[in-house]
C-alpha positions as CSV (number, residue, x, y, z in Angstrom):
1,M,0.0,0.0,0.0
2,I,1.3,3.5,-0.9
3,D,0.1,6.6,1.1
4,N,1.6,10.1,0.6
5,G,4.6,8.4,-1.0
6,E,5.0,6.0,1.9
7,I,4.9,2.2,1.2
8,Y,3.2,0.1,3.8
9,T,3.3,-3.7,4.1
10,F,-0.1,-3.8,6.0
11,N,-3.0,-1.6,5.5
12,T,-4.4,-1.9,9.1
13,I,-3.4,-3.6,12.4
14,A,-5.2,-3.6,15.5
15,I,-3.8,-3.9,19.1
16,I,-5.7,-5.0,22.1
17,G,-3.9,-3.5,25.1
18,A,-1.8,-0.3,25.0
19,G,0.7,-1.3,27.6
20,L,4.5,-1.6,27.1
21,M,4.2,-4.2,24.5
22,G,1.2,-2.8,22.6
23,A,2.6,0.6,22.5
24,S,6.1,-0.7,21.4
25,I,4.5,-2.6,18.6
26,A,2.7,0.6,17.4
27,H,5.9,2.7,17.7
28,A,7.9,0.0,15.7
29,A,5.1,-0.1,13.1
30,R,5.2,3.6,12.7
31,K,9.0,4.0,12.7
32,N,9.4,1.2,10.1
33,N,6.3,2.0,7.9
34,I,4.7,-1.4,8.5
35,A,1.1,-0.4,8.8
36,R,-0.8,2.5,7.4
37,Y,-3.5,2.5,10.1
38,I,-3.1,1.3,13.8
39,H,-6.0,0.9,16.0
40,V,-5.9,0.1,19.7
41,C,-8.4,-1.1,22.3
42,E,-7.7,-0.1,25.9
43,T,-10.2,-0.2,28.8
44,D,-7.9,1.1,31.6
45,M,-8.9,4.8,31.5
46,Q,-5.5,6.1,32.5
47,H,-3.8,3.9,29.8
48,Y,-6.5,5.1,27.4
49,K,-5.6,8.8,28.0
50,D,-1.9,8.1,27.9
51,A,-2.3,6.2,24.5
52,E,-4.3,9.1,23.1
53,N,-1.4,11.4,23.9
54,L,1.3,9.3,22.2
55,N,0.1,10.1,18.7
56,I,1.0,6.8,17.3
57,F,-2.5,5.3,17.1
58,D,-5.1,6.3,14.5
59,T,-7.9,5.4,16.9
60,V,-8.0,4.7,20.6
61,S,-11.1,2.9,21.7
62,T,-12.7,0.8,24.5
63,D,-14.5,-1.2,22.0
64,I,-13.0,-4.4,20.6
65,S,-14.8,-3.9,17.3
66,C,-11.9,-1.8,16.3
67,V,-10.5,-5.0,15.0
68,R,-13.0,-5.4,12.1
69,D,-10.7,-3.9,9.4
70,A,-7.4,-5.3,10.6
71,E,-5.2,-7.7,8.8
72,I,-3.3,-8.6,12.0
73,V,-4.7,-8.3,15.6
74,F,-2.2,-8.4,18.4
75,L,-3.4,-9.5,21.9
76,C,-1.2,-7.5,24.2
77,I,-2.9,-8.4,27.4
78,P,-2.2,-10.6,30.5
79,P,-2.0,-14.4,29.5
80,A,-5.0,-15.2,31.6
81,K,-7.1,-13.0,29.4
82,I,-6.0,-14.2,26.0
83,I,-8.4,-17.1,25.5
84,E,-11.4,-15.2,26.7
85,T,-10.6,-12.1,24.6
86,G,-9.7,-14.2,21.6
87,K,-13.1,-15.9,21.6
88,R,-14.8,-12.5,21.5
89,I,-12.6,-11.1,18.8
90,I,-12.6,-14.0,16.3
91,P,-16.1,-13.5,15.1
92,L,-15.5,-10.0,14.4
93,L,-12.4,-10.6,12.1
94,K,-12.6,-10.1,8.4
95,K,-11.7,-12.8,5.9
96,H,-7.9,-13.8,6.0
97,A,-7.4,-11.8,9.2
98,I,-4.7,-13.1,11.6
99,L,-4.9,-13.2,15.4
100,T,-1.6,-13.3,17.3
101,D,-0.5,-12.6,20.8
102,V,2.5,-11.7,22.9
103,G,1.8,-13.9,25.9
104,S,4.7,-15.4,28.0
105,T,3.0,-18.9,28.1
106,K,1.7,-20.7,25.1
107,A,0.5,-24.3,25.9
108,G,-3.2,-24.8,25.5
109,F,-4.0,-21.4,23.9
110,Y,-4.3,-22.8,20.3
111,E,-6.5,-25.8,21.4
112,A,-8.7,-23.5,23.3
113,L,-9.2,-21.0,20.4
114,S,-9.3,-23.5,17.5
115,P,-13.0,-24.4,17.7
116,F,-13.8,-20.8,17.2
117,L,-11.5,-20.4,14.2
118,T,-12.6,-20.7,10.6
119,Q,-10.8,-21.5,7.4
120,D,-10.5,-17.8,6.7
121,V,-9.3,-16.6,10.1
122,W,-6.0,-17.8,11.5
123,Y,-4.2,-17.8,15.0
124,V,-0.5,-17.7,15.2
125,P,0.6,-17.7,18.9
126,G,3.7,-15.5,19.6
127,H,6.1,-14.2,22.3
128,P,8.6,-11.4,21.8
129,I,11.4,-12.1,24.3
130,A,11.7,-8.4,25.0
131,G,10.5,-6.1,27.8
132,T,11.4,-3.9,30.6
133,E,10.4,-3.5,34.2
134,E,8.2,-0.5,33.1
135,S,4.5,-0.8,32.1
136,G,1.9,1.4,30.5
137,P,1.7,3.1,27.1
138,K,4.3,5.7,28.0
139,A,6.9,3.0,28.6
140,G,6.7,1.8,24.9
141,F,9.4,2.5,22.3
142,A,10.1,1.4,18.8
143,E,13.5,-0.3,19.6
144,L,12.3,-2.7,22.0
145,F,12.3,-5.6,19.6
146,D,15.6,-4.7,17.9
147,N,17.7,-7.9,17.6
148,K,15.4,-9.7,20.1
149,Y,14.0,-13.1,19.7
150,V,10.3,-13.5,18.9
151,I,9.1,-17.0,19.3
152,L,6.2,-18.2,17.3
153,T,4.5,-21.6,18.2
154,P,2.3,-22.4,15.2
155,H,0.0,-25.5,15.3
156,P,0.4,-28.1,12.6
157,D,-2.9,-26.7,11.2
158,T,-1.6,-23.2,11.1
159,S,-1.8,-21.6,7.7
160,L,1.7,-21.2,6.3
161,K,0.6,-18.0,4.6
162,A,-0.6,-16.6,7.9
163,L,2.7,-17.6,9.6
164,D,4.8,-16.0,6.9
165,K,2.9,-12.6,7.5
166,V,3.5,-12.7,11.2
167,V,7.2,-13.5,10.5
168,L,7.4,-10.6,8.0
169,F,5.8,-8.2,10.6
170,W,8.4,-9.1,13.3
171,K,11.3,-9.1,10.9
172,M,10.3,-5.5,9.8
173,C,10.5,-4.7,13.6
174,H,14.1,-5.9,13.4
175,A,13.4,-9.0,15.6
176,K,14.8,-12.5,15.2
177,I,12.4,-15.4,14.7
178,E,12.4,-18.7,16.4
179,I,9.8,-21.4,15.7
180,M,9.0,-24.1,18.3
181,T,6.2,-26.0,19.9
182,D,4.3,-24.4,22.7
183,E,5.6,-27.1,25.1
184,E,9.2,-26.3,24.2
185,H,8.5,-22.6,24.6
186,D,6.9,-22.9,28.1
187,F,9.8,-25.1,29.4
188,A,12.5,-22.9,28.0
189,L,10.9,-19.6,29.4
190,A,10.3,-21.3,32.8
191,V,14.2,-21.5,33.0
192,T,15.2,-18.2,31.4
193,S,12.3,-15.9,32.5
194,H,9.8,-17.2,35.0
195,L,12.2,-18.7,37.6
196,P,14.5,-15.6,37.5
197,H,11.4,-13.5,38.3
198,L,10.3,-15.8,41.0
199,I,13.8,-15.5,42.6
200,A,13.8,-11.7,42.3
201,Y,10.3,-11.5,43.9
202,N,11.4,-13.7,46.8
203,L,14.9,-12.1,47.3
204,T,13.3,-8.6,47.4
205,Y,10.5,-9.8,49.8
206,T,13.1,-11.5,52.0
207,A,15.0,-8.1,52.3
208,L,11.8,-6.4,53.4
209,N,11.1,-9.1,56.0
210,V,14.7,-9.0,57.3
211,E,14.5,-5.2,57.6
212,K,11.3,-5.5,59.6
213,L,12.4,-8.4,61.8
214,R,15.8,-6.8,62.7
215,E,14.3,-3.2,62.8
216,T,17.2,-1.9,60.8
217,E,17.7,-0.3,57.4
218,I,19.2,-2.7,54.7
219,V,17.7,-1.9,51.4
220,K,19.4,1.5,51.2
221,F,22.7,-0.3,51.1
222,S,21.8,-2.2,47.9
223,A,24.8,-3.3,45.8
224,S,24.5,-3.7,42.0
225,G,23.4,-7.4,42.3
226,F,20.5,-6.6,44.6
227,R,19.5,-3.6,42.5
228,D,19.2,-5.8,39.5
229,F,16.9,-8.1,41.3
230,T,14.7,-5.2,42.5
231,R,14.4,-4.1,38.8
232,I,13.0,-7.5,37.9
233,A,10.8,-7.6,40.9
234,S,9.2,-4.2,40.0
235,S,7.5,-5.9,37.0
236,N,3.8,-6.0,36.5
237,P,2.4,-8.1,39.4
238,T,-0.9,-9.0,37.7
239,M,0.9,-10.4,34.7
240,W,3.4,-12.3,36.6
241,S,0.9,-13.9,38.9
242,D,-0.9,-15.1,35.8
243,I,2.4,-16.4,34.3
244,F,3.4,-18.6,37.3
245,L,-0.1,-20.1,37.5
246,L,-0.5,-20.8,33.8
247,N,2.9,-22.3,33.6
248,K,2.6,-24.0,36.9
249,K,3.9,-27.5,35.8
250,N,7.1,-26.2,34.2
251,V,7.8,-23.5,36.9
252,L,7.5,-26.2,39.6
253,E,9.8,-28.6,37.7
254,V,12.5,-26.0,37.2
255,L,12.1,-24.9,40.8
256,D,13.0,-28.4,41.9
257,F,16.3,-28.1,39.9
258,F,16.9,-24.8,41.6
259,E,16.3,-26.1,45.0
260,Y,18.6,-28.9,44.4
261,G,21.4,-26.6,43.2
262,L,20.7,-24.3,46.2
263,A,21.1,-27.3,48.6
264,V,24.4,-28.1,47.0
265,L,25.6,-24.6,47.6
266,R,24.4,-24.5,51.1
267,Q,26.2,-27.8,51.9
268,S,29.4,-26.6,50.3
269,I,29.3,-23.4,52.5
270,E,28.5,-25.4,55.6
271,E,31.4,-27.7,54.9
272,D,33.9,-25.0,53.9
273,N,34.2,-26.7,50.5
274,E,36.0,-24.0,48.7
275,S,36.8,-26.4,45.8
276,K,33.2,-27.3,45.2
277,L,32.1,-23.6,45.3
278,H,35.0,-22.6,42.9
279,T,34.1,-25.4,40.5
280,I,30.5,-24.4,40.3
281,F,31.3,-20.7,39.9
282,S,33.8,-21.4,37.2
283,T,31.4,-23.6,35.3
284,V,28.6,-21.0,35.0
285,K,30.9,-18.0,34.4
286,D,31.0,-18.5,30.7
287,V,27.2,-18.3,30.3
288,R,27.4,-14.6,30.4
289,Q,29.7,-14.5,27.4
290,K,27.3,-16.8,25.6
291,I,24.4,-14.3,26.0
292,I,26.7,-11.5,24.7
293,D,27.7,-13.7,21.7
294,A,24.0,-14.3,20.9
295,K,23.6,-10.5,20.9
296,Q,21.1,-10.6,23.8
297,D,23.2,-8.1,25.7
298,T,26.4,-6.2,25.3
299,A,29.7,-6.3,27.2
300,K,29.3,-2.7,28.3
301,V,29.7,-2.4,32.0
302,N,26.4,-1.8,33.7
303,F,26.2,-0.1,37.0
304,G,22.4,-0.2,37.1
305,R,22.2,3.3,35.7
306,E,23.2,5.3,32.6
């Protein structure tokens, strides 16, 4: 599509939820001329007002009927609401429209929505491995997806044409694409995302409890390690409560591995086993370099502030 000299890959996209992810998708679509029209549905009134002030949406509405003309609809809402909202949206979609999402858990979503799909409306589950501890429309920015992985978990029945369109959208946002099953996704994310958040929440909660128990200030002496955990622990509590319960099986399995490792470390400290501690620490030290080599972070020193 060409408009005022600009070439657009998609005429219209719609976004349900104008939070960090929804606003960032809109920013990226604007910056990269991906879509001519961008509509958003947002029911939180503060987020609604903030979305209106961003000037990246053509329409801001509280009505999901804004999806009617969209070629792709992004569900940028808490995972627990994806199935319910998807069921309401599918009957409104035009022929050959695509429904996708950005949820942090994937298992069971396609099966729950497939009875409501038609041959002309497709669902392609997705999850951008990108984000910050901030939330809300004002937290969004176009570069959020640059060189970040977007995992897509298509079902064997998923239209290849629909999958290609979703892949194209994310590539135009400068993201990298990975295709896997929903079960593979949920286990991998339990290790790399869900468990770290659970640890961060618990560590921060522990610090508050120790302060209260000892009646002394501790948090204000935070070193960089603790500061990084508090950044993670300041993430959206509603979303993360949903994630832990929706991915319960995998989170508990990974938590078993973590508790075993913690027991080994505890025993090594109790027994003054410096050799064991050194071996474990040396083994995991190279993981940081692997993340840098995968371009998921840089080697630049980070003191927790610019």
